[in-house]
PASEBA-1860 file (N, C-alpha, C; in nm, 3 decimals):
! residues 254
1> MIVMTSQK> -0.530/-0.145/-1.505/-0.418/-0.192/-1.561/-0.374/-0.060/-1.685 ~ -0.231/-0.052/-1.679/-0.211/0.037/-1.771/-0.177/-0.018/-1.907 ~ -0.223/0.002/-2.042/-0.213/-0.051/-2.175/-0.127/0.061/-2.219 ~ -0.025/0.044/-2.294/0.074/0.117/-2.366/0.058/0.125/-2.514 ~ -0.014/0.222/-2.576/-0.024/0.223/-2.744/0.031/0.323/-2.791 ~ 0.046/0.346/-2.929/0.101/0.449/-2.964/0.030/0.568/-2.987 ~ -0.084/0.564/-2.969/-0.170/0.691/-2.966/-0.166/0.743/-2.814 ~ -0.154/0.673/-2.719/-0.129/0.732/-2.570/-0.030/0.732/-2.508
9> ITLFISIL> 0.076/0.708/-2.548/0.206/0.682/-2.509/0.253/0.816/-2.460 ~ 0.241/0.941/-2.559/0.268/1.065/-2.480/0.184/1.123/-2.371 ~ 0.059/1.089/-2.360/-0.003/1.101/-2.220/0.014/1.010/-2.134 ~ 0.066/0.888/-2.164/0.075/0.806/-2.052/0.199/0.854/-1.984 ~ 0.315/0.916/-2.054/0.429/0.939/-2.004/0.383/1.101/-1.913 ~ 0.291/1.166/-1.952/0.285/1.286/-1.916/0.228/1.270/-1.736 ~ 0.143/1.193/-1.752/0.048/1.139/-1.618/0.152/1.056/-1.548 ~ 0.235/0.998/-1.575/0.319/0.904/-1.499/0.434/1.018/-1.413
17> FGAAAFFT> 0.474/1.096/-1.526/0.554/1.212/-1.468/0.509/1.308/-1.356 ~ 0.385/1.341/-1.369/0.300/1.433/-1.299/0.327/1.360/-1.152 ~ 0.242/1.222/-1.141/0.228/1.158/-1.030/0.369/1.111/-0.973 ~ 0.468/1.110/-1.040/0.596/1.079/-0.988/0.675/1.196/-0.929 ~ 0.641/1.296/-1.005/0.682/1.435/-0.944/0.648/1.445/-0.791 ~ 0.487/1.413/-0.800/0.427/1.410/-0.642/0.491/1.337/-0.533 ~ 0.499/1.224/-0.582/0.534/1.130/-0.491/0.678/1.173/-0.464 ~ 0.753/1.201/-0.549/0.915/1.226/-0.528/0.896/1.342/-0.408
25> GCSSDSGT> 0.791/1.451/-0.419/0.782/1.574/-0.339/0.780/1.525/-0.215 ~ 0.698/1.412/-0.206/0.637/1.383/-0.075/0.746/1.289/-0.001 ~ 0.862/1.221/-0.068/0.934/1.098/-0.039/1.019/1.167/0.067 ~ 1.071/1.102/0.184/1.149/1.135/0.237/1.327/1.117/0.202 ~ 1.319/1.055/0.109/1.445/0.993/0.052/1.508/1.060/-0.023 ~ 1.630/1.140/0.006/1.702/1.214/-0.032/1.786/1.178/-0.201 ~ 1.831/1.062/-0.198/1.858/1.016/-0.319/1.995/1.106/-0.350 ~ 2.086/1.053/-0.428/2.191/1.120/-0.501/2.185/1.134/-0.653
33> ASTEVTLE> 2.256/1.189/-0.710/2.247/1.212/-0.842/2.352/1.116/-0.926 ~ 2.298/1.059/-1.009/2.432/0.938/-1.108/2.538/1.035/-1.149 ~ 2.657/0.978/-1.125/2.754/1.028/-1.155/2.798/0.948/-1.311 ~ 2.705/0.885/-1.354/2.757/0.800/-1.490/2.679/0.860/-1.613 ~ 2.587/0.988/-1.586/2.521/1.032/-1.668/2.543/1.188/-1.667 ~ 2.604/1.245/-1.817/2.643/1.366/-1.803/2.479/1.476/-1.844 ~ 2.447/1.556/-1.755/2.337/1.623/-1.758/2.410/1.771/-1.796 ~ 2.395/1.814/-1.907/2.470/1.959/-1.950/2.345/2.059/-1.934
41> TNIDSVSY> 2.216/2.019/-2.005/2.118/2.102/-2.025/2.008/2.070/-1.972 ~ 1.901/2.191/-1.939/1.769/2.120/-1.881/1.706/2.021/-1.942 ~ 1.679/2.002/-2.059/1.628/1.911/-2.142/1.703/1.783/-2.117 ~ 1.819/1.788/-2.085/1.903/1.680/-2.031/1.833/1.616/-1.913 ~ 1.824/1.705/-1.831/1.783/1.658/-1.703/1.638/1.646/-1.672 ~ 1.563/1.689/-1.779/1.413/1.666/-1.813/1.408/1.519/-1.861 ~ 1.468/1.477/-1.945/1.485/1.353/-2.026/1.518/1.261/-1.933 ~ 1.620/1.294/-1.861/1.675/1.149/-1.769/1.560/1.139/-1.665
49> SLGYQIAS> 1.480/1.242/-1.585/1.385/1.240/-1.500/1.278/1.179/-1.566 ~ 1.258/1.177/-1.686/1.131/1.119/-1.702/1.127/0.947/-1.712 ~ 1.244/0.940/-1.776/1.292/0.798/-1.807/1.326/0.703/-1.649 ~ 1.372/0.802/-1.533/1.399/0.753/-1.411/1.267/0.727/-1.334 ~ 1.191/0.832/-1.359/1.062/0.822/-1.292/0.937/0.723/-1.363 ~ 0.969/0.740/-1.478/0.851/0.595/-1.548/0.931/0.477/-1.471 ~ 1.056/0.448/-1.494/1.094/0.302/-1.432/1.057/0.291/-1.315 ~ 1.113/0.409/-1.209/1.095/0.374/-1.075/0.928/0.356/-1.035
57> MSLKQQGM> 0.825/0.467/-1.103/0.701/0.475/-1.016/0.628/0.389/-1.089 ~ 0.670/0.333/-1.189/0.549/0.265/-1.237/0.605/0.119/-1.279 ~ 0.693/0.084/-1.384/0.793/-0.048/-1.405/0.814/-0.112/-1.305 ~ 0.875/-0.069/-1.212/0.949/-0.129/-1.094/0.847/-0.185/-0.996 ~ 0.721/-0.092/-1.001/0.620/-0.116/-0.892/0.540/-0.243/-0.940 ~ 0.526/-0.234/-1.074/0.452/-0.359/-1.136/0.520/-0.488/-1.180 ~ 0.647/-0.471/-1.135/0.716/-0.611/-1.148/0.786/-0.617/-1.283 ~ 0.781/-0.524/-1.370/0.842/-0.505/-1.528/0.967/-0.472/-1.504
65> TDIDVDKF> 1.078/-0.534/-1.471/1.194/-0.511/-1.444/1.281/-0.601/-1.556 ~ 1.228/-0.653/-1.628/1.322/-0.708/-1.712/1.291/-0.689/-1.890 ~ 1.221/-0.561/-1.889/1.205/-0.506/-2.028/1.338/-0.476/-2.112 ~ 1.364/-0.460/-2.234/1.470/-0.462/-2.292/1.468/-0.295/-2.333 ~ 1.568/-0.240/-2.246/1.555/-0.112/-2.233/1.558/-0.026/-2.368 ~ 1.654/-0.078/-2.468/1.678/-0.042/-2.609/1.552/-0.024/-2.693 ~ 1.483/-0.147/-2.671/1.350/-0.167/-2.743/1.243/-0.035/-2.684 ~ 1.229/-0.010/-2.557/1.178/0.053/-2.451/1.202/0.196/-2.538
73> ASGLKSAL> 1.323/0.221/-2.536/1.356/0.363/-2.599/1.319/0.388/-2.754 ~ 1.334/0.278/-2.795/1.276/0.261/-2.962/1.143/0.304/-2.950 ~ 1.067/0.254/-2.890/0.909/0.265/-2.892/0.888/0.438/-2.846 ~ 0.934/0.474/-2.726/0.925/0.602/-2.713/0.957/0.691/-2.856 ~ 1.038/0.692/-2.898/1.118/0.752/-3.017/1.012/0.752/-3.132 ~ 0.973/0.631/-3.163/0.856/0.623/-3.288/0.753/0.692/-3.276 ~ 0.716/0.661/-3.147/0.564/0.728/-3.083/0.571/0.888/-3.083 ~ 0.692/0.971/-3.026/0.707/1.101/-3.020/0.738/1.165/-3.125
81> EDQESSLS> 0.823/1.082/-3.248/0.840/1.128/-3.374/0.725/1.093/-3.497 ~ 0.593/1.028/-3.441/0.485/1.005/-3.527/0.529/0.909/-3.633 ~ 0.620/0.819/-3.589/0.626/0.720/-3.704/0.587/0.594/-3.673 ~ 0.516/0.532/-3.806/0.437/0.402/-3.787/0.487/0.300/-3.702 ~ 0.378/0.223/-3.587/0.427/0.133/-3.528/0.477/-0.005/-3.582 ~ 0.533/-0.061/-3.518/0.598/-0.202/-3.563/0.478/-0.280/-3.527 ~ 0.396/-0.276/-3.468/0.279/-0.315/-3.418/0.147/-0.250/-3.386 ~ 0.019/-0.329/-3.402/-0.093/-0.271/-3.403/-0.139/-0.220/-3.277
89> QSEMQQVV> -0.230/-0.148/-3.294/-0.267/-0.111/-3.136/-0.346/-0.255/-3.072 ~ -0.388/-0.345/-3.128/-0.442/-0.449/-3.091/-0.334/-0.551/-3.045 ~ -0.214/-0.550/-3.138/-0.111/-0.621/-3.084/-0.023/-0.581/-2.983 ~ -0.046/-0.446/-2.958/0.040/-0.383/-2.840/-0.055/-0.432/-2.733 ~ -0.189/-0.396/-2.742/-0.263/-0.406/-2.632/-0.259/-0.568/-2.576 ~ -0.246/-0.667/-2.660/-0.232/-0.828/-2.619/-0.104/-0.842/-2.561 ~ -0.019/-0.783/-2.609/0.137/-0.871/-2.564/0.143/-0.790/-2.414 ~ 0.117/-0.631/-2.405/0.146/-0.584/-2.307/0.039/-0.619/-2.193
97> QAYQMEAQ> -0.075/-0.670/-2.197/-0.143/-0.702/-2.089/-0.108/-0.836/-2.062 ~ -0.055/-0.930/-2.144/-0.031/-1.086/-2.123/0.089/-1.023/-2.048 ~ 0.181/-0.979/-2.073/0.317/-0.915/-1.993/0.295/-0.867/-1.848 ~ 0.187/-0.771/-1.834/0.157/-0.749/-1.714/0.115/-0.814/-1.641 ~ 0.029/-0.937/-1.685/-0.008/-1.025/-1.590/0.082/-1.126/-1.564 ~ 0.161/-1.156/-1.662/0.280/-1.227/-1.607/0.365/-1.186/-1.474 ~ 0.406/-1.062/-1.499/0.487/-0.958/-1.433/0.416/-0.973/-1.269 ~ 0.306/-0.961/-1.269/0.226/-0.956/-1.142/0.204/-1.054/-1.070
105> QRAQKEQQ> 0.180/-1.180/-1.144/0.177/-1.305/-1.085/0.319/-1.350/-1.019 ~ 0.436/-1.295/-1.130/0.575/-1.331/-1.071/0.592/-1.230/-0.926 ~ 0.548/-1.105/-0.929/0.559/-1.047/-0.830/0.509/-1.095/-0.696 ~ 0.398/-1.136/-0.722/0.292/-1.191/-0.638/0.383/-1.338/-0.544 ~ 0.415/-1.377/-0.630/0.467/-1.516/-0.554/0.641/-1.464/-0.505 ~ 0.695/-1.370/-0.539/0.817/-1.352/-0.503/0.783/-1.296/-0.330 ~ 0.654/-1.218/-0.372/0.605/-1.152/-0.252/0.590/-1.234/-0.118 ~ 0.509/-1.324/-0.174/0.456/-1.460/-0.075/0.568/-1.521/-0.034
113> AEARENRE> 0.683/-1.525/-0.091/0.803/-1.615/-0.048/0.860/-1.535/0.077 ~ 0.878/-1.401/0.029/0.949/-1.294/0.122/0.872/-1.305/0.259 ~ 0.730/-1.315/0.258/0.638/-1.293/0.348/0.646/-1.406/0.451 ~ 0.691/-1.516/0.408/0.678/-1.662/0.456/0.798/-1.633/0.548 ~ 0.928/-1.597/0.447/1.069/-1.578/0.541/1.058/-1.489/0.630 ~ 1.012/-1.361/0.605/1.005/-1.263/0.711/0.940/-1.282/0.835 ~ 0.794/-1.384/0.824/0.728/-1.428/0.920/0.808/-1.513/1.018 ~ 0.856/-1.605/0.959/0.966/-1.703/1.022/1.086/-1.647/1.078
121> QEEEFLAE> 1.124/-1.537/1.048/1.243/-1.451/1.093/1.196/-1.410/1.208 ~ 1.064/-1.314/1.209/0.989/-1.258/1.300/0.978/-1.320/1.449 ~ 0.913/-1.441/1.434/0.886/-1.558/1.516/0.973/-1.591/1.619 ~ 1.096/-1.594/1.518/1.240/-1.664/1.597/1.294/-1.540/1.672 ~ 1.295/-1.444/1.581/1.363/-1.344/1.688/1.261/-1.288/1.808 ~ 1.145/-1.273/1.782/1.042/-1.224/1.906/1.044/-1.342/2.030 ~ 1.065/-1.447/1.991/1.069/-1.545/2.088/1.200/-1.524/2.184 ~ 1.300/-1.485/2.111/1.416/-1.472/2.177/1.436/-1.348/2.261
129> NRTNEGVQ> 1.395/-1.249/2.172/1.399/-1.104/2.251/1.322/-1.075/2.360 ~ 1.234/-1.156/2.365/1.111/-1.131/2.485/1.201/-1.187/2.597 ~ 1.298/-1.264/2.616/1.385/-1.322/2.697/1.494/-1.218/2.745 ~ 1.520/-1.116/2.660/1.630/-1.049/2.727/1.588/-0.929/2.846 ~ 1.713/-0.888/2.897/1.671/-0.822/2.996/1.603/-0.671/2.974 ~ 1.510/-0.638/3.041/1.450/-0.511/3.045/1.319/-0.481/2.942 ~ 1.324/-0.612/2.866/1.218/-0.613/2.760/1.081/-0.656/2.804 ~ 0.982/-0.572/2.784/0.846/-0.639/2.824/0.762/-0.647/2.728
137> VTDSGLQY> 0.650/-0.730/2.722/0.575/-0.782/2.634/0.444/-0.736/2.671 ~ 0.364/-0.683/2.592/0.184/-0.654/2.606/0.111/-0.784/2.582 ~ -0.009/-0.774/2.602/-0.084/-0.886/2.574/-0.115/-0.910/2.404 ~ -0.093/-0.761/2.315/-0.115/-0.792/2.165/0.034/-0.851/2.122 ~ 0.140/-0.881/2.192/0.234/-0.904/2.144/0.362/-0.794/2.142 ~ 0.311/-0.659/2.150/0.409/-0.554/2.114/0.538/-0.581/2.234 ~ 0.669/-0.578/2.210/0.760/-0.582/2.284/0.832/-0.437/2.307 ~ 0.901/-0.382/2.422/0.934/-0.268/2.438/1.008/-0.282/2.554
145> KVLEEGSG> 1.112/-0.181/2.552/1.225/-0.148/2.682/1.227/-0.022/2.696 ~ 1.218/0.038/2.831/1.212/0.156/2.873/1.349/0.180/2.861 ~ 1.400/0.307/2.785/1.531/0.355/2.789/1.548/0.450/2.889 ~ 1.478/0.559/2.894/1.453/0.655/2.982/1.296/0.699/3.016 ~ 1.282/0.715/3.156/1.132/0.721/3.192/1.120/0.863/3.176 ~ 0.976/0.935/3.156/0.934/1.044/3.175/0.854/1.079/3.284 ~ 0.813/1.190/3.290/0.747/1.224/3.399/0.630/1.302/3.391 ~ 0.602/1.322/3.270/0.469/1.427/3.209/0.352/1.347/3.182
153> TSPDSSDE> 0.257/1.383/3.101/0.139/1.309/3.071/0.166/1.199/2.965 ~ 0.065/1.118/2.997/0.041/0.996/2.907/-0.037/1.027/2.791 ~ -0.052/0.982/2.689/-0.165/1.032/2.548/-0.265/0.918/2.594 ~ -0.385/0.965/2.539/-0.484/0.870/2.501/-0.490/0.853/2.351 ~ -0.562/0.760/2.284/-0.536/0.730/2.145/-0.585/0.814/2.062 ~ -0.693/0.907/2.137/-0.741/1.049/2.059/-0.663/1.176/2.088 ~ -0.534/1.176/2.140/-0.450/1.281/2.138/-0.348/1.303/2.043 ~ -0.296/1.429/2.021/-0.210/1.419/1.918/-0.060/1.442/2.001
161> VKVHYTGT> 0.029/1.356/1.942/0.177/1.368/2.000/0.287/1.395/1.897 ~ 0.371/1.473/1.954/0.465/1.516/1.924/0.584/1.421/1.970 ~ 0.667/1.366/1.866/0.801/1.261/1.899/0.894/1.283/1.810 ~ 1.026/1.231/1.848/1.141/1.216/1.784/1.136/1.054/1.738 ~ 1.190/1.013/1.656/1.214/0.858/1.631/1.307/0.820/1.501 ~ 1.344/0.702/1.521/1.395/0.636/1.400/1.376/0.496/1.403 ~ 1.332/0.467/1.276/1.280/0.331/1.260/1.372/0.247/1.167 ~ 1.416/0.117/1.224/1.478/0.025/1.150/1.395/-0.109/1.122
169> LLDGTKFD> 1.449/-0.156/1.040/1.444/-0.325/1.036/1.510/-0.404/1.086 ~ 1.514/-0.530/1.128/1.605/-0.625/1.231/1.739/-0.620/1.198 ~ 1.726/-0.604/1.035/1.893/-0.605/0.992/1.961/-0.485/1.023 ~ 1.886/-0.377/1.117/1.915/-0.272/1.112/1.902/-0.156/1.009 ~ 1.862/-0.172/0.892/1.828/-0.113/0.763/1.763/0.014/0.839 ~ 1.771/0.099/0.805/1.721/0.269/0.876/1.625/0.299/0.745 ~ 1.455/0.338/0.769/1.347/0.350/0.680/1.302/0.464/0.689 ~ 1.307/0.512/0.825/1.267/0.645/0.841/1.349/0.716/0.985
177> SSHDRGEP> 1.357/0.846/0.988/1.388/0.904/1.094/1.378/1.053/1.096 ~ 1.291/1.091/1.206/1.265/1.241/1.229/1.403/1.314/1.257 ~ 1.486/1.264/1.311/1.622/1.313/1.357/1.714/1.336/1.216 ~ 1.696/1.258/1.125/1.763/1.279/0.996/1.702/1.411/0.950 ~ 1.559/1.440/0.925/1.489/1.543/0.882/1.509/1.651/0.972 ~ 1.588/1.638/1.094/1.599/1.770/1.178/1.490/1.804/1.240 ~ 1.370/1.763/1.254/1.271/1.817/1.329/1.163/1.710/1.367 ~ 1.105/1.725/1.495/1.007/1.644/1.550/0.872/1.637/1.436
185> VQFPLDQV> 0.799/1.522/1.480/0.683/1.503/1.372/0.548/1.537/1.483 ~ 0.450/1.586/1.436/0.316/1.547/1.520/0.228/1.490/1.457 ~ 0.132/1.409/1.513/0.031/1.357/1.446/-0.077/1.294/1.532 ~ -0.217/1.250/1.522/-0.298/1.233/1.611/-0.287/1.062/1.605 ~ -0.251/1.008/1.747/-0.239/0.905/1.770/-0.323/0.775/1.708 ~ -0.438/0.810/1.696/-0.528/0.683/1.635/-0.517/0.686/1.490 ~ -0.419/0.759/1.431/-0.396/0.743/1.275/-0.269/0.671/1.233 ~ -0.206/0.609/1.293/-0.097/0.517/1.303/-0.089/0.382/1.340
193> IDGWTEGL> 0.008/0.312/1.258/-0.021/0.175/1.270/-0.030/0.140/1.441 ~ -0.136/0.031/1.445/-0.151/-0.024/1.597/-0.046/-0.050/1.678 ~ 0.063/-0.078/1.653/0.194/-0.062/1.752/0.232/0.063/1.789 ~ 0.240/0.177/1.708/0.218/0.300/1.765/0.139/0.335/1.882 ~ 0.007/0.321/1.819/-0.100/0.379/1.917/-0.103/0.304/2.031 ~ -0.056/0.152/2.036/-0.076/0.112/2.197/0.067/0.159/2.256 ~ 0.163/0.128/2.173/0.307/0.171/2.231/0.344/0.340/2.345 ~ 0.293/0.428/2.229/0.301/0.562/2.307/0.194/0.612/2.431
201> QLMKEGAK> 0.107/0.517/2.438/0.031/0.532/2.548/0.095/0.463/2.692 ~ 0.182/0.392/2.640/0.260/0.350/2.780/0.354/0.449/2.821 ~ 0.379/0.546/2.751/0.506/0.648/2.768/0.425/0.768/2.840 ~ 0.526/0.837/2.898/0.472/0.964/2.947/0.586/1.056/2.870 ~ 0.552/1.211/2.892/0.622/1.318/2.842/0.760/1.284/2.904 ~ 0.855/1.293/2.794/0.985/1.292/2.797/1.053/1.140/2.818 ~ 0.991/1.052/2.799/1.036/0.939/2.787/1.081/0.916/2.652 ~ 1.167/0.777/2.662/1.255/0.750/2.568/1.228/0.576/2.564
209> YRFWIPSE> 1.172/0.511/2.457/1.125/0.372/2.464/1.195/0.293/2.306 ~ 1.258/0.198/2.324/1.242/0.107/2.223/1.136/0.023/2.188 ~ 1.059/-0.004/2.082/0.956/-0.064/2.056/1.026/-0.188/1.937 ~ 1.005/-0.313/1.961/0.966/-0.400/1.847/0.818/-0.452/1.832 ~ 0.795/-0.400/1.688/0.639/-0.428/1.644/0.610/-0.498/1.549 ~ 0.567/-0.632/1.626/0.517/-0.742/1.532/0.443/-0.677/1.385 ~ 0.457/-0.764/1.305/0.406/-0.724/1.163/0.263/-0.699/1.163 ~ 0.182/-0.757/1.246/0.059/-0.764/1.252/-0.015/-0.642/1.314
217> LGYGPNPR> 0.080/-0.568/1.435/0.046/-0.456/1.460/0.157/-0.332/1.355 ~ 0.182/-0.351/1.263/0.247/-0.278/1.170/0.195/-0.266/1.055 ~ 0.249/-0.327/0.932/0.189/-0.301/0.786/0.157/-0.411/0.717 ~ 0.169/-0.575/0.804/0.102/-0.677/0.766/0.162/-0.721/0.647 ~ 0.098/-0.823/0.559/0.159/-0.854/0.448/0.177/-0.792/0.313 ~ 0.096/-0.652/0.337/0.073/-0.566/0.216/0.141/-0.418/0.264 ~ 0.295/-0.405/0.287/0.303/-0.301/0.301/0.310/-0.176/0.181 ~ 0.359/-0.068/0.206/0.345/0.048/0.074/0.434/-0.028/-0.048
225> PGGAIGPN> 0.407/-0.036/-0.134/0.471/-0.086/-0.264/0.588/-0.013/-0.275 ~ 0.716/-0.072/-0.333/0.815/-0.002/-0.339/0.908/0.051/-0.214 ~ 0.856/0.060/-0.101/0.894/0.083/0.017/1.004/-0.004/0.048 ~ 1.099/0.040/0.153/1.204/-0.069/0.221/1.134/-0.155/0.306 ~ 1.013/-0.114/0.383/0.964/-0.222/0.450/0.893/-0.339/0.392 ~ 0.923/-0.459/0.399/0.904/-0.598/0.326/0.762/-0.633/0.392 ~ 0.690/-0.749/0.321/0.549/-0.787/0.390/0.596/-0.890/0.496 ~ 0.533/-0.863/0.625/0.552/-0.938/0.747/0.690/-0.894/0.802
233> ETLVFEVE> 0.694/-0.790/0.796/0.825/-0.739/0.865/0.849/-0.662/1.015 ~ 0.908/-0.725/1.097/0.909/-0.669/1.209/0.965/-0.518/1.212 ~ 0.937/-0.433/1.278/0.960/-0.299/1.278/1.030/-0.261/1.448 ~ 1.148/-0.176/1.399/1.208/-0.135/1.564/1.219/0.009/1.569 ~ 1.161/0.068/1.663/1.132/0.209/1.659/1.204/0.265/1.792 ~ 1.293/0.353/1.794/1.334/0.454/1.915/1.252/0.542/1.911 ~ 1.168/0.596/2.009/1.083/0.701/2.021/1.106/0.787/2.152 ~ 1.110/0.913/2.125/1.131/0.972/2.237/0.969/1.073/2.230
241> LLEVNPPD> 0.891/1.064/2.320/0.781/1.144/2.333/0.794/1.306/2.371 ~ 0.776/1.395/2.294/0.843/1.531/2.352/0.676/1.590/2.397 ~ 0.592/1.578/2.357/0.476/1.633/2.416/0.318/1.575/2.361 ~ 0.236/1.595/2.457/0.103/1.555/2.450/0.013/1.639/2.429 ~ -0.102/1.646/2.332/-0.173/1.770/2.300/-0.317/1.720/2.267 ~ -0.407/1.735/2.401/-0.552/1.631/2.375/-0.621/1.747/2.243 ~ -0.705/1.664/2.214/-0.775/1.740/2.097/-0.829/1.849/2.147 ~ -0.877/1.959/2.043/-0.932/2.079/2.086/-1.075/2.059/2.101
249> EASTGN> -1.128/2.117/2.222/-1.264/2.095/2.278/-1.339/2.160/2.148 ~ -1.330/2.248/2.099/-1.410/2.292/2.027/-1.408/2.212/1.868 ~ -1.287/2.162/1.853/-1.306/2.089/1.727/-1.411/1.958/1.759 ~ -1.396/1.903/1.892/-1.500/1.799/1.913/-1.637/1.809/1.947 ~ -1.654/1.936/1.985/-1.818/1.999/1.985/-1.856/2.000/2.108 ~ -1.735/1.966/2.235/-1.778/1.951/2.339/-1.771/2.093/2.406
END
């Protein structure tokens, strides 16, 4: 749990900014610059980036979205200018810890409600979708439709595969796409969600399938915080299997 005190606020910002920069560099979200803020100098951009990253990478993920931004800025200013704090260290620890607990409890309740709603929607959708023409269902509950048949090799779970894909939610919201990035991706098939591991083994090189992946074969009730995928969210993927690469015999010791 992070406790912000006057002595640690500068270090807290530095750590958050470093972590935020790392995650931003790894993110596939392109983002757009705000048109409401004038950033004329480098320090303008740095200052804006610090505020944005602290909010998006820490406060929002902890459910701390109702803080008073003006008071937050005042606390930053006082600490950076070595002004005397309006609260003692003990008082700050107490109020922040209490608030964090309340925020976490509130976020958990909201997530649980969202999980129940998504599960109900999933059950209704999958029950109807399985009756549609061309949709097939495996024993695990994975649903798929063959868009184009392939003629090459089918992968084993230990193989690496190269694919192009687009992932959406049931409402059509796109959360990931190799097409948008302009290049296919390659990965070991046993290191992805169960729906992918099972589904791609049904395909042959050159095939294109659509998968409807139940949440229990995806990210379940606890997806990555802050992402577009909610708890118990059904995932829809269109996947084209481009290439199958068995593991290197040298690396397996055979």
